[in-house]
C-alpha positions as CSV (number, residue, x, y, z in Angstrom):
1,M,-0.7,45.7,-19.7
2,N,-0.3,43.1,-22.6
3,T,-3.2,41.9,-24.4
4,Y,-3.1,38.3,-22.2
5,L,-3.6,40.1,-19.2
6,L,-6.1,42.2,-20.6
7,I,-8.2,39.1,-21.7
8,K,-7.9,38.0,-18.2
9,W,-8.8,40.5,-16.7
10,I,-12.1,40.6,-18.6
11,H,-12.5,36.9,-18.3
12,I,-12.2,37.1,-14.1
13,L,-13.9,39.9,-14.1
14,S,-17.1,38.4,-16.1
15,S,-17.0,34.6,-14.5
16,V,-17.2,37.1,-11.4
17,L,-20.8,38.8,-12.9
18,M,-22.0,35.7,-14.0
19,V,-21.7,33.5,-11.1
20,G,-22.1,36.4,-8.5
21,T,-25.2,36.9,-10.6
22,G,-26.3,34.0,-10.7
23,L,-25.7,33.2,-7.1
24,G,-27.5,36.1,-6.2
25,S,-30.5,35.4,-8.2
26,A,-30.8,31.8,-6.5
27,F,-30.6,33.3,-3.0
28,Y,-33.5,36.1,-3.5
29,M,-35.8,33.5,-5.8
30,F,-35.3,30.6,-3.0
31,F,-35.7,33.2,0.0
32,A,-38.9,34.5,-1.9
33,N,-40.3,31.5,-2.6
34,R,-40.6,31.0,0.8
35,S,-41.5,33.9,2.2
36,G,-45.3,33.3,1.9
37,S,-45.3,37.2,0.4
38,Q,-46.8,36.9,-3.5
39,A,-45.9,40.0,-3.9
40,A,-42.2,39.4,-3.1
41,Q,-42.0,36.9,-5.4
42,T,-43.7,38.7,-8.4
43,V,-41.0,41.3,-8.2
44,V,-38.2,38.9,-7.2
45,C,-39.3,37.1,-10.4
46,K,-38.8,40.1,-12.3
47,L,-35.6,41.2,-11.7
48,V,-34.4,37.8,-11.7
49,V,-35.2,37.6,-15.2
50,R,-33.7,41.1,-15.8
51,A,-30.1,40.3,-14.2
52,D,-30.1,37.3,-16.5
53,W,-30.5,39.6,-19.6
54,W,-28.6,42.1,-18.5
55,F,-25.6,40.3,-16.6
56,T,-25.4,36.8,-17.0
57,T,-26.3,36.8,-20.8
58,P,-23.8,38.7,-21.8
59,T,-21.2,37.5,-19.3
60,A,-21.5,33.5,-20.8
61,I,-21.2,34.6,-24.3
62,I,-18.2,36.8,-23.0
63,Q,-16.6,33.8,-20.6
64,P,-15.6,30.9,-24.1
65,L,-14.6,33.7,-25.9
66,S,-12.1,35.3,-24.0
67,G,-11.1,32.1,-23.0
68,F,-10.2,30.2,-25.5
69,W,-8.4,33.3,-26.7
70,M,-6.9,33.1,-24.0
71,A,-5.8,29.4,-24.1
72,H,-4.4,30.8,-27.6
73,L,-2.6,33.2,-26.2
74,A,-0.8,31.3,-23.7
75,G,-0.3,28.5,-26.4
76,W,-2.6,26.0,-24.1
77,P,-3.6,23.0,-26.2
78,L,-7.4,22.4,-26.2
79,D,-7.3,18.8,-25.3
80,A,-5.4,19.7,-22.1
81,P,-7.3,17.8,-19.8
82,W,-8.3,20.5,-17.1
83,L,-9.0,22.8,-20.3
84,M,-11.4,19.7,-21.6
85,S,-13.0,19.4,-18.1
86,A,-13.3,23.1,-17.2
87,I,-15.4,23.5,-21.1
88,G,-17.3,20.2,-20.3
89,L,-18.6,21.7,-17.2
90,Y,-19.2,25.2,-18.2
91,V,-21.3,23.0,-20.9
92,L,-23.3,21.2,-18.5
93,A,-23.7,24.1,-16.5
94,G,-25.1,26.6,-19.5
95,L,-27.4,23.2,-20.5
96,C,-28.7,24.0,-17.0
97,W,-28.8,27.1,-17.7
98,L,-31.2,27.5,-20.6
99,P,-34.2,25.6,-18.8
100,V,-34.2,27.5,-16.4
101,V,-34.0,31.3,-17.9
102,W,-37.3,29.8,-19.8
103,L,-38.5,28.7,-16.4
104,Q,-37.7,32.2,-14.8
105,L,-39.6,33.7,-17.7
106,R,-42.5,31.7,-17.2
107,M,-42.4,32.3,-13.2
108,A,-42.5,36.0,-13.6
109,A,-45.5,35.4,-15.8
110,L,-47.2,33.6,-13.6
111,S,-46.7,35.2,-11.0
112,Q,-47.4,38.7,-12.1
113,Q,-50.6,37.5,-13.8
114,A,-51.4,36.1,-10.6
115,H,-50.9,39.1,-8.8
116,D,-52.6,41.5,-11.1
117,R,-55.8,39.1,-11.0
118,Q,-55.3,39.1,-6.6
119,Q,-55.1,35.0,-7.0
120,S,-52.9,32.8,-5.6
121,L,-50.1,31.3,-7.3
122,P,-51.3,28.4,-9.2
123,A,-50.0,24.9,-9.1
124,L,-47.6,25.4,-12.1
125,Y,-45.7,28.3,-10.5
126,W,-44.6,25.5,-7.9
127,T,-43.7,22.6,-10.4
128,Y,-41.4,25.5,-12.1
129,A,-40.4,26.7,-8.8
130,R,-39.0,23.1,-8.2
131,R,-37.3,22.3,-11.3
132,W,-35.5,25.9,-11.1
133,E,-34.0,24.7,-7.6
134,W,-32.8,22.0,-8.7
135,L,-31.4,22.5,-12.2
136,G,-29.6,25.4,-9.9
137,Y,-27.8,22.7,-7.9
138,P,-25.3,21.4,-10.9
139,A,-24.9,24.4,-12.2
140,F,-23.8,26.5,-9.7
141,I,-21.2,23.4,-8.6
142,A,-19.9,22.9,-12.6
143,M,-19.0,26.6,-11.7
144,L,-17.3,26.1,-8.4
145,A,-15.3,23.4,-10.4
146,V,-14.6,25.0,-13.7
147,F,-13.0,28.0,-11.2
148,Y,-10.8,25.1,-9.6
149,L,-9.5,24.1,-13.2
150,M,-9.0,27.6,-14.0
151,V,-6.8,28.5,-11.0
152,N,-4.8,25.5,-10.8
153,K,-4.5,23.9,-13.9
154,P,-3.9,20.4,-12.7
155,T,-3.0,17.3,-14.2
156,L,-5.6,15.1,-14.5
157,W,-5.0,12.5,-16.5
158,L,-2.3,11.8,-18.6
């Protein structure tokens, strides 16, 4: 296997892990928050934070490194419209994800605290949950568009 194909394999695998973990985390957090079970919310919040540290963070670092390396090996100019668009959308997703990480940490702490004290979740938890959810939509759509651009490499403008 040549270097390009190895880097491409790493790039694809890390993108699947990153987006898959994000989608899975969003699925479970979304439904745990609607379950009416504070215990479920506490457990899911803790696991979503763990998934971000174990999977999303490393792959979010691997993605641009492997992407730029592949572009270099393939001879693609970084100002190719599809590549500039993909990079811009990746940055957009990252700008959504960074506050999401903070919100997840706060939600996990608030839910654990409420669980330990046998209290209801505070209103602040629900404020954070709404923000968390609304930041996830543009990030996920941006990553779907990045997948499209990576696979098709369309001519967007001349």
